[in-house]
C-alpha positions as CSV (number, residue, x, y, z in Angstrom):
1,M,9.7,-11.0,-16.5
2,W,8.4,-14.6,-15.4
3,I,11.7,-14.7,-13.3
4,R,10.7,-11.6,-11.6
5,V,7.5,-13.1,-10.8
6,V,9.0,-16.5,-9.6
7,I,11.3,-14.9,-7.5
8,G,8.8,-12.2,-6.2
9,V,6.5,-15.4,-5.5
10,V,9.2,-17.8,-3.7
11,L,10.2,-14.4,-1.6
12,V,6.6,-13.8,0.0
13,A,6.3,-17.6,0.7
14,V,9.8,-17.7,2.3
15,G,9.2,-14.2,4.3
16,G,5.5,-15.3,5.7
17,V,7.5,-18.7,7.0
18,W,9.9,-16.4,9.1
19,I,6.9,-14.4,10.6
20,A,5.2,-17.0,11.4
21,Q,8.3,-18.6,12.8
22,G,9.7,-15.1,14.5
23,T,6.5,-14.4,15.9
24,G,5.9,-18.2,17.4
25,A,3.2,-19.2,15.1
26,M,5.1,-21.9,13.8
27,R,7.4,-23.8,16.1
28,G,10.1,-26.4,15.7
29,S,12.8,-24.5,14.2
30,M,15.9,-22.5,15.9
31,M,14.6,-19.6,14.8
32,S,10.8,-20.2,16.6
33,G,10.0,-17.3,18.7
34,H,13.3,-14.7,17.7
35,S,11.2,-11.7,16.8
36,G,14.3,-10.3,14.6
37,Y,13.2,-13.5,12.1
38,A,9.9,-11.7,11.9
39,V,11.1,-8.7,11.0
40,L,13.5,-10.1,8.7
41,G,10.6,-12.0,7.3
42,A,8.7,-8.8,6.7
43,L,11.2,-7.5,4.8
44,V,12.0,-10.0,2.7
45,V,7.7,-10.2,2.0
46,L,8.4,-6.5,1.0
47,V,11.2,-7.1,-1.6
48,G,8.9,-10.2,-3.1
49,L,5.9,-7.5,-3.2
50,A,8.2,-5.2,-5.0
51,L,9.5,-7.4,-7.8
52,L,5.6,-8.7,-8.3
53,G,4.9,-5.0,-8.8
54,L,7.8,-4.5,-11.1
55,A,6.8,-7.7,-13.3
56,R,3.1,-6.6,-13.4
57,R,4.0,-3.0,-14.1
58,R,6.4,-4.4,-17.3
59,R,3.6,-6.3,-18.5
60,R,1.1,-3.5,-19.4
């Protein structure tokens, strides 16, 4: 169960960085300003939130 929480948190954090880079809010990489990375980041955040939701549901 805790592994889902750890992976979920990591995916949400990585997805957030990808969204910031894809939208141009975070500069300094080849991903900066490319909207495809923002979309990919949003999908990664959704997967991370789903894992966190599953972990929470299993705890109850």
